[in-house]
C-alpha positions as CSV (number, residue, x, y, z in Angstrom):
1,M,103.1,89.3,128.4
2,T,104.4,89.7,125.0
3,L,102.9,87.9,122.2
4,I,105.4,86.2,119.7
5,L,103.8,85.6,116.3
6,S,105.9,83.5,113.7
7,E,105.0,83.2,109.9
8,Q,103.3,79.6,110.7
9,D,101.0,81.5,113.5
10,L,99.9,84.1,110.8
11,K,99.7,81.7,108.0
12,A,95.6,81.2,108.4
13,L,95.5,85.0,108.4
14,Y,97.1,85.4,105.1
15,S,95.3,82.5,103.3
16,D,92.1,84.1,104.0
17,P,91.4,87.1,101.4
18,V,88.8,88.5,103.8
19,S,91.7,89.5,106.2
20,M,92.7,92.1,103.6
21,D,89.5,94.1,104.2
22,A,90.2,94.6,107.9
23,L,94.0,95.5,107.1
24,Q,92.8,98.0,104.5
25,A,90.4,99.5,106.8
26,R,93.2,100.1,109.4
27,I,95.6,101.2,106.7
28,E,92.8,103.9,105.6
29,Q,92.3,105.0,109.1
30,A,96.0,105.6,109.6
31,Q,96.3,107.3,106.3
32,L,93.5,109.7,107.1
33,A,94.9,110.3,110.7
34,Y,98.3,111.2,109.2
35,H,96.7,113.7,106.8
36,R,94.6,115.1,109.4
37,G,98.0,115.7,111.5
38,S,96.6,113.6,114.3
39,I,99.4,111.2,114.1
40,P,103.3,111.8,113.4
41,S,105.0,110.9,110.5
42,Q,106.8,107.6,109.9
43,H,110.4,107.8,110.5
44,H,113.2,105.6,109.2
45,L,116.8,105.1,110.0
46,Q,119.3,103.4,107.7
47,M,122.0,102.0,109.9
48,P,125.3,101.1,107.9
49,L,126.8,97.8,108.7
50,V,130.7,96.9,108.6
51,A,130.4,95.7,104.7
52,P,129.8,98.9,102.8
53,D,126.8,97.3,100.9
54,R,124.9,96.2,104.0
55,Q,122.6,98.1,106.1
56,I,119.8,97.6,108.5
57,R,116.5,99.7,108.1
58,I,114.4,100.7,111.0
59,L,111.0,102.1,110.6
60,A,108.8,103.6,113.3
61,A,105.2,104.3,112.7
62,T,102.0,105.1,114.8
63,L,98.9,103.1,114.3
64,P,95.8,104.7,115.7
65,E,94.2,102.8,118.5
66,A,96.7,100.0,118.0
67,G,100.2,101.3,119.4
68,E,103.4,102.0,117.8
69,N,105.2,99.7,115.5
70,V,109.0,99.5,114.6
71,R,109.9,97.3,111.9
72,V,113.4,96.2,111.4
73,N,115.0,94.6,108.2
74,P,118.3,94.0,106.7
75,Q,118.8,95.5,103.4
76,F,121.4,93.6,101.5
77,R,121.6,91.1,98.7
78,G,120.6,87.6,99.5
79,V,118.3,88.5,102.6
80,R,114.8,88.2,101.5
81,D,111.9,89.2,103.7
82,R,113.6,89.1,107.2
83,H,111.5,92.0,108.8
84,M,110.6,91.8,112.4
85,N,107.9,94.0,113.7
86,F,107.7,95.2,117.3
87,L,104.4,96.5,118.5
88,F,104.5,98.9,121.7
89,D,101.4,100.0,123.8
90,G,101.0,103.6,122.8
91,Q,100.4,104.7,126.5
92,S,102.7,102.6,128.5
93,G,105.2,101.6,126.3
94,D,105.0,98.0,127.1
95,L,106.1,95.5,124.3
96,Q,103.0,94.0,123.2
97,A,104.1,91.7,120.3
98,V,107.1,90.6,118.2
99,I,105.7,89.6,114.8
100,A,107.6,88.0,112.0
101,G,107.2,90.4,109.0
102,G,108.1,88.4,105.7
103,E,104.5,87.7,104.6
104,L,103.2,90.6,106.7
105,N,105.2,92.8,104.3
106,V,103.5,91.6,101.3
107,W,100.2,92.4,102.7
108,R,101.5,95.7,104.2
109,T,102.6,96.7,100.8
110,A,99.3,95.6,98.8
111,A,96.9,97.1,101.2
112,P,97.6,100.8,100.2
113,A,97.7,99.7,96.4
114,G,94.1,98.3,96.8
115,L,93.1,101.6,98.7
116,A,94.4,103.7,95.9
117,C,92.5,101.7,93.3
118,R,89.3,101.8,95.2
119,Y,89.5,105.7,94.9
120,L,91.3,106.1,91.5
121,A,90.1,103.2,89.1
122,Q,87.0,103.9,86.8
123,P,83.8,102.9,88.1
124,G,83.0,99.4,86.7
125,T,86.7,98.4,86.2
126,K,87.0,94.7,85.7
127,T,90.2,94.0,84.5
128,I,93.7,94.8,86.2
129,A,97.4,94.3,84.9
130,V,100.1,93.5,87.2
131,L,103.8,93.7,86.3
132,G,105.9,91.5,88.4
133,S,105.6,88.1,89.8
134,S,105.6,86.2,92.9
135,R,104.5,87.0,96.4
136,Q,104.2,90.9,96.0
137,A,102.1,90.5,92.8
138,R,99.6,88.0,94.4
139,G,99.4,90.2,97.4
140,Q,98.5,93.2,95.0
141,I,95.8,91.2,93.1
142,V,94.3,90.0,96.5
143,S,94.2,93.6,97.7
144,I,92.9,95.3,94.4
145,S,90.3,92.6,93.7
146,R,88.8,93.1,97.3
147,T,88.4,96.8,96.7
148,V,87.5,97.5,92.9
């Protein structure tokens, strides 16, 4: 049976900074597997819509031991964080979950930044500067503060 997760269903996860640790571990595992050549690259497709300034972006990615993810989001002015994620079983192809992606996108973007800082920041770093605001900045701060 396919699991459907809304933003409300995921709210508790995003309000707990410890959840970022597990996400970073999964992102790091995926990056290492990609660089070893054991998973295919991520692929994306831009699909133009009727209006010339509107398109849909589709991104497919392999998640080691988790399955195959397809993220779909509109790319045009006025639409904010309307991502949807479809998680498929890597062996059977069965649809496992449909996941709302607005807040997930914030964490998905922030986790690799935290990992980069783990490896690139000077030992003993105590201060960060984040240029930007709102949800993306908050995600970056949570991620970086969990790793540095």
